[in-house]
C-alpha positions as CSV (number, residue, x, y, z in Angstrom):
1,M,-18.0,-21.3,5.9
2,D,-18.3,-19.0,2.9
3,R,-17.3,-15.4,3.9
4,T,-17.6,-14.0,0.4
5,D,-19.4,-10.6,0.4
6,Q,-21.2,-10.4,-3.0
7,D,-21.8,-6.6,-2.7
8,L,-18.2,-5.6,-1.8
9,V,-15.6,-4.2,-4.3
10,A,-11.9,-4.2,-3.5
11,V,-9.4,-2.0,-5.2
12,I,-5.6,-2.7,-4.9
13,L,-3.4,0.3,-5.7
14,A,-0.2,-1.1,-7.3
15,G,1.3,1.7,-9.2
16,G,4.5,2.6,-7.3
17,V,8.0,2.4,-8.6
18,G,9.7,1.3,-5.4
19,T,12.9,3.3,-5.7
20,R,13.8,2.7,-2.0
21,F,14.2,-1.0,-2.9
22,W,16.8,-0.5,-5.6
23,P,18.6,-2.5,-6.9
24,L,16.0,-5.4,-6.5
25,S,13.2,-3.1,-7.6
26,T,13.7,-1.9,-11.2
27,E,11.9,0.0,-13.8
28,E,10.8,-3.2,-15.4
29,R,9.7,-5.0,-12.2
30,P,9.0,-2.7,-9.2
31,K,8.8,-3.9,-5.7
32,Q,5.1,-4.9,-5.7
33,F,5.9,-7.6,-8.3
34,I,9.1,-9.1,-6.6
35,R,9.2,-12.0,-4.2
36,L,11.0,-10.9,-1.1
37,F,10.5,-13.9,1.2
38,D,8.7,-16.8,-0.5
39,D,7.0,-17.6,-3.8
40,R,4.3,-14.9,-3.6
41,S,5.0,-11.3,-4.5
42,L,3.7,-8.4,-2.4
43,L,0.9,-7.9,-4.9
44,Q,-0.1,-11.5,-4.8
45,K,-0.1,-11.4,-1.0
46,S,-2.4,-8.4,-1.1
47,Y,-4.8,-10.3,-3.4
48,D,-4.6,-13.4,-1.2
49,R,-5.8,-11.4,1.8
50,I,-9.1,-10.5,0.1
51,A,-9.6,-13.4,-2.3
52,G,-11.7,-15.3,0.2
53,I,-14.2,-12.5,0.9
54,V,-14.4,-10.6,-2.4
55,P,-15.3,-12.3,-5.7
56,D,-12.6,-12.0,-8.4
57,D,-14.9,-10.1,-10.8
58,R,-15.2,-7.4,-8.1
59,I,-11.4,-7.0,-7.5
60,L,-9.8,-4.1,-9.4
61,V,-6.1,-3.4,-9.6
62,L,-5.0,0.1,-10.6
63,T,-1.3,0.2,-11.7
64,N,1.0,2.1,-14.0
65,D,0.1,1.4,-17.6
66,R,3.6,-0.2,-18.1
67,F,2.8,-2.8,-15.5
68,T,-0.6,-4.2,-16.5
69,H,1.0,-7.2,-18.1
70,L,2.8,-8.0,-14.8
71,V,-0.5,-7.8,-12.9
72,A,-2.2,-10.1,-15.4
73,E,0.8,-12.5,-15.2
74,Q,0.7,-12.6,-11.4
75,L,-3.1,-12.6,-10.9
76,P,-4.4,-14.8,-13.7
77,D,-7.8,-15.3,-12.1
78,L,-8.7,-11.6,-12.4
79,P,-10.8,-10.5,-15.5
80,R,-8.5,-8.6,-17.8
81,R,-10.9,-5.6,-17.7
82,N,-10.3,-5.3,-14.0
83,I,-6.6,-4.4,-14.5
84,V,-6.4,-0.7,-15.3
85,G,-3.2,1.1,-16.3
86,E,-2.9,4.7,-15.2
87,P,-1.3,6.8,-17.9
88,E,0.4,9.2,-15.5
89,R,1.4,9.1,-11.8
90,K,-1.0,11.5,-10.1
91,D,-0.8,10.2,-6.5
92,T,-3.6,8.5,-4.6
93,A,-6.5,10.9,-5.1
94,A,-6.7,10.3,-8.9
95,A,-6.4,6.5,-8.4
96,V,-9.1,6.5,-5.7
97,C,-11.4,8.7,-7.7
98,L,-11.0,6.4,-10.8
99,G,-11.7,3.3,-8.7
100,V,-14.8,4.8,-7.2
101,L,-16.2,5.9,-10.5
102,M,-15.6,2.5,-12.1
103,A,-17.2,0.7,-9.2
104,G,-20.2,3.0,-9.3
105,R,-20.7,2.5,-13.0
106,R,-20.5,-1.3,-12.8
107,F,-22.0,-2.1,-9.5
108,G,-24.2,0.8,-8.3
109,N,-23.5,1.7,-4.7
110,P,-21.4,-1.1,-3.2
111,A,-19.1,-0.8,-0.2
112,M,-15.5,-0.5,-1.3
113,V,-12.2,-1.3,0.3
114,F,-9.0,0.3,-1.0
115,L,-5.7,-1.5,-0.2
116,T,-2.1,-1.0,-1.3
117,A,0.2,-3.6,-2.8
118,D,3.2,-3.1,-0.4
119,H,1.9,-4.2,3.0
120,L,2.6,-7.3,5.0
121,I,-0.3,-8.3,7.3
122,E,-0.7,-11.2,9.7
123,P,-2.8,-13.0,10.8
124,V,-5.1,-12.8,7.7
125,G,-8.1,-14.0,9.6
126,L,-8.0,-11.1,12.0
127,F,-7.5,-8.6,9.2
128,Q,-10.5,-10.0,7.4
129,R,-12.7,-9.7,10.5
130,T,-11.6,-6.1,11.0
131,L,-12.2,-5.3,7.3
132,L,-15.7,-6.8,7.4
133,S,-16.5,-4.9,10.6
134,A,-15.6,-1.6,8.9
135,V,-17.6,-2.6,5.8
136,R,-20.8,-3.1,7.9
137,A,-20.3,0.2,9.7
138,A,-19.7,2.1,6.5
139,R,-22.9,0.7,5.1
140,D,-24.9,1.6,8.2
141,T,-23.5,5.0,8.9
142,G,-22.2,6.5,5.6
143,A,-18.9,7.3,7.3
144,L,-15.6,7.2,5.5
145,Y,-13.4,4.6,7.3
146,T,-9.7,4.2,7.5
147,F,-7.6,1.6,9.2
148,G,-5.4,2.7,12.2
149,I,-2.7,0.3,13.4
150,R,-1.9,0.1,17.1
151,P,1.7,1.4,17.3
152,T,4.3,-0.9,18.9
153,Y,7.1,1.6,18.9
154,P,7.5,5.4,18.3
155,A,7.9,5.2,14.6
156,S,8.8,8.5,12.8
157,G,8.3,7.0,9.3
158,Y,4.5,6.7,9.5
159,G,1.7,9.2,9.6
160,Y,-0.6,9.0,12.6
161,L,-4.4,9.1,13.2
162,E,-5.5,10.9,16.4
163,T,-8.6,9.1,17.6
164,G,-11.6,10.9,19.2
165,D,-14.6,9.3,20.9
166,K,-15.2,5.6,20.6
167,A,-17.9,5.0,18.0
168,A,-18.5,1.3,18.5
169,D,-17.1,-2.0,19.7
170,D,-17.8,-4.8,17.3
171,D,-16.9,-8.0,19.2
172,G,-13.5,-6.6,20.3
173,I,-12.9,-4.5,17.2
174,A,-12.8,-0.9,18.3
175,H,-14.3,1.9,16.1
176,F,-13.4,5.6,16.7
177,H,-14.4,9.0,15.4
178,L,-11.2,10.5,13.9
179,A,-10.0,13.8,15.5
180,S,-7.2,14.6,13.1
181,F,-4.5,13.3,10.7
182,R,-0.9,13.9,11.8
183,E,2.1,14.0,9.4
184,K,5.2,11.9,10.0
185,P,6.6,13.2,13.3
186,D,10.1,13.6,14.6
187,A,11.3,11.0,17.2
188,E,10.3,13.1,20.2
189,T,6.7,13.7,18.9
190,A,6.4,10.0,17.9
191,G,7.2,9.1,21.5
192,R,4.4,11.4,22.8
193,Y,2.0,9.9,20.3
194,L,2.8,6.4,21.6
195,A,2.5,7.4,25.2
196,S,-0.8,9.1,24.7
197,G,-2.6,5.9,23.7
198,R,-4.8,8.0,21.3
199,H,-2.7,7.8,18.2
200,L,-2.6,5.0,15.6
201,W,-0.4,4.5,12.6
202,N,-2.1,5.6,9.4
203,S,-2.1,2.5,7.2
204,G,-3.5,4.1,4.0
205,M,-6.3,1.5,3.7
206,F,-9.9,2.7,3.4
207,V,-13.5,1.5,3.4
208,W,-16.6,3.4,2.3
209,T,-19.6,3.2,0.1
210,V,-19.6,4.7,-3.4
211,E,-22.2,7.3,-2.6
212,A,-20.6,8.5,0.6
213,V,-17.1,9.0,-0.8
214,L,-18.4,10.3,-4.1
215,E,-20.2,13.1,-2.3
216,E,-16.9,14.1,-0.6
217,L,-14.9,13.8,-3.9
218,E,-17.4,16.1,-5.7
219,T,-17.1,18.7,-2.9
220,H,-13.3,18.6,-2.6
221,L,-12.0,17.4,-5.9
222,P,-14.7,18.4,-8.5
223,E,-12.2,18.6,-11.4
224,H,-11.0,15.0,-10.7
225,V,-14.6,13.8,-10.7
226,A,-15.6,15.7,-13.9
227,R,-12.6,14.6,-15.9
228,L,-12.5,11.0,-14.8
229,S,-16.3,10.6,-15.1
230,V,-15.9,11.4,-18.8
231,A,-13.2,8.8,-19.1
232,V,-15.2,6.1,-17.3
233,E,-18.0,6.5,-19.9
234,A,-15.5,4.8,-22.3
235,M,-14.8,1.9,-20.0
236,D,-14.8,-1.5,-21.8
237,T,-14.6,0.2,-25.3
238,E,-11.7,0.6,-27.7
239,A,-11.5,4.3,-26.6
240,W,-10.8,3.4,-23.0
241,E,-7.0,4.0,-23.0
242,E,-7.2,7.2,-24.9
243,A,-10.0,8.4,-22.6
244,L,-7.9,7.7,-19.6
245,R,-5.0,9.7,-21.0
246,A,-7.3,12.6,-21.6
247,G,-8.8,12.3,-18.1
248,F,-5.5,12.2,-16.3
249,S,-3.9,15.0,-18.2
250,N,-3.7,18.3,-16.2
251,L,-5.1,16.7,-13.0
252,E,-3.6,18.1,-9.8
253,R,-1.2,15.6,-8.2
254,T,-2.4,15.1,-4.6
255,S,-3.1,12.5,-2.0
256,I,-6.5,11.3,-1.0
257,D,-5.6,12.0,2.7
258,F,-4.8,15.6,2.1
259,A,-7.5,16.3,-0.5
260,V,-10.4,14.5,1.0
261,M,-10.0,12.6,4.2
262,E,-8.7,15.5,6.3
263,K,-11.7,17.6,5.2
264,A,-14.6,15.1,5.1
265,R,-17.5,15.5,7.5
266,D,-17.6,12.0,9.0
267,V,-14.3,10.1,9.1
268,R,-13.9,7.1,11.4
269,C,-11.3,4.4,11.9
270,V,-11.1,0.8,13.0
271,S,-8.2,-0.1,15.2
272,G,-6.2,-2.9,13.6
273,E,-4.7,-5.2,16.2
274,F,-3.1,-7.4,13.6
275,S,0.6,-7.2,12.6
276,W,1.1,-4.6,9.9
277,K,4.2,-3.6,8.0
278,D,4.5,-1.0,5.3
279,V,7.3,-2.4,3.1
280,G,8.7,1.0,2.3
281,G,12.4,0.2,2.2
282,W,15.1,-2.3,3.1
283,L,15.0,-1.9,6.9
284,A,11.3,-2.7,6.8
285,I,12.0,-6.3,5.9
286,Q,14.9,-7.0,8.2
287,E,12.7,-8.6,10.9
288,F,11.5,-11.2,8.3
289,L,15.1,-12.4,7.6
290,E,17.2,-14.9,9.4
291,C,19.3,-13.4,12.2
292,D,22.7,-14.7,13.3
293,D,24.3,-14.3,16.7
294,E,25.8,-11.0,15.8
295,G,22.5,-9.4,14.7
296,N,23.2,-9.8,11.0
297,R,19.9,-10.2,9.0
298,I,20.6,-12.5,6.0
299,K,18.9,-13.8,2.9
300,G,21.1,-15.8,0.5
301,C,24.6,-17.1,0.9
302,A,26.7,-15.0,3.2
303,R,29.9,-15.4,5.3
304,V,30.7,-12.8,8.0
305,L,33.7,-12.3,10.2
306,D,33.6,-9.7,13.0
307,A,30.6,-8.1,11.3
308,R,27.6,-6.9,13.3
309,G,24.1,-5.5,12.7
310,N,24.2,-5.8,8.9
311,L,21.4,-6.5,6.5
312,I,22.6,-8.9,3.7
313,F,20.3,-9.7,0.8
314,S,21.1,-11.7,-2.3
315,D,18.8,-13.1,-5.0
316,R,21.7,-15.1,-6.5
317,P,22.1,-18.4,-4.6
318,E,25.2,-19.3,-6.6
319,E,27.1,-16.3,-5.2
320,T,28.6,-15.8,-1.7
321,L,28.7,-12.3,-0.1
322,A,31.5,-11.9,2.5
323,L,31.6,-9.1,5.1
324,V,34.6,-8.5,7.3
325,G,34.9,-6.0,10.1
326,V,31.9,-3.9,9.2
327,R,28.7,-3.0,11.0
328,D,25.3,-1.5,10.3
329,L,25.5,-1.8,6.5
330,V,22.9,-2.8,4.0
331,V,24.4,-5.0,1.3
332,V,22.2,-6.1,-1.5
333,R,23.0,-8.1,-4.6
334,A,20.3,-8.3,-7.2
335,G,21.1,-9.6,-10.7
336,D,24.2,-7.7,-11.8
337,R,23.5,-4.8,-9.5
338,T,24.9,-4.2,-6.0
339,L,24.0,-1.7,-3.3
340,I,26.2,-1.0,-0.2
341,A,25.1,1.7,2.2
342,P,25.1,2.5,5.9
343,K,21.7,1.9,7.5
344,D,21.4,5.6,8.4
345,R,21.8,6.7,4.8
346,L,19.0,4.6,3.3
347,E,16.8,7.5,2.6
348,D,19.4,8.5,0.0
349,V,18.8,5.2,-1.8
350,K,15.5,6.7,-3.1
351,R,17.5,9.6,-4.7
352,L,20.0,7.2,-6.2
353,G,17.2,4.9,-7.4
354,E,15.3,7.7,-9.0
355,A,18.5,8.6,-10.9
356,L,19.3,5.1,-11.9
357,I,16.0,3.2,-12.2
358,A,15.2,4.6,-15.7
359,E,18.7,4.1,-17.1
360,P,19.3,1.1,-19.4
361,G,20.6,-1.8,-17.5
362,S,19.8,-0.3,-14.1
């Protein structure tokens, strides 16, 4: 059965630099382009989840202008004009505004879905049903939709959505009015959120129509709309890249959640009952790696002796990593780079990565 929605536009945000995944993620090939588990990268997996319901000519990928060639290499079925390189990192508000204006200019007033290129989601069929349910509701109501994920533990690394009244039940897919956005909590607060039953993880995925979100963008981010509207007038011309540079210059760096979603008049969410993982750093992938009897999570060739609870990752099958008498470490071998860190110090890997990722040979 053909589930393709001919009036839906998908935007994949793929501009991150992935410093928490150093040394596997590098300046030349950030995490969205690397293959962590199989022969498909995180970007390719994001494309695979929507390829069956959105035509290729209506899938846009927004990335850093240094990575457009990687997107084209990994997603050869996309029209080259659909791969857009942002000249500066201005957070999600600029990327969303650009994607909305591009879709409006090309397609009128379609429904849109915004996804990011660093999620793992299973099963794909349930995700697609949830997505299409949100698309229908966004068209019918004009609401801005986000995806909330039913929490399975008191995570302090995710933002939360506080749900209000139930708006609909679409064949088991629950829709809620959104009461508030909550920042990443401490462990005690996360426990209260989990116990309340009213809070969902904020996935950072969105659905809306062009008209509905553009009205909110014009209200809350008028400079973004004005500058990027001028840029979009040059789309598909030789002046496009220069117009983007001019449009992005001097834009405030802000997130779409903070700038628009927390202030919009009608924000709703669908409750995603599928398995969802934001692949933000090394510990996020450990459940996908083989586990030995001592709780060591391993990819690659490793030997352990009296070693427990370690994460061992190597992309060099010809090498053996040996751990003796240690526990709760992350040991990563990628190319000619090696990371060794206690699990409770992994937030510092971002700081180290930011310092090293731009250095030659990093």
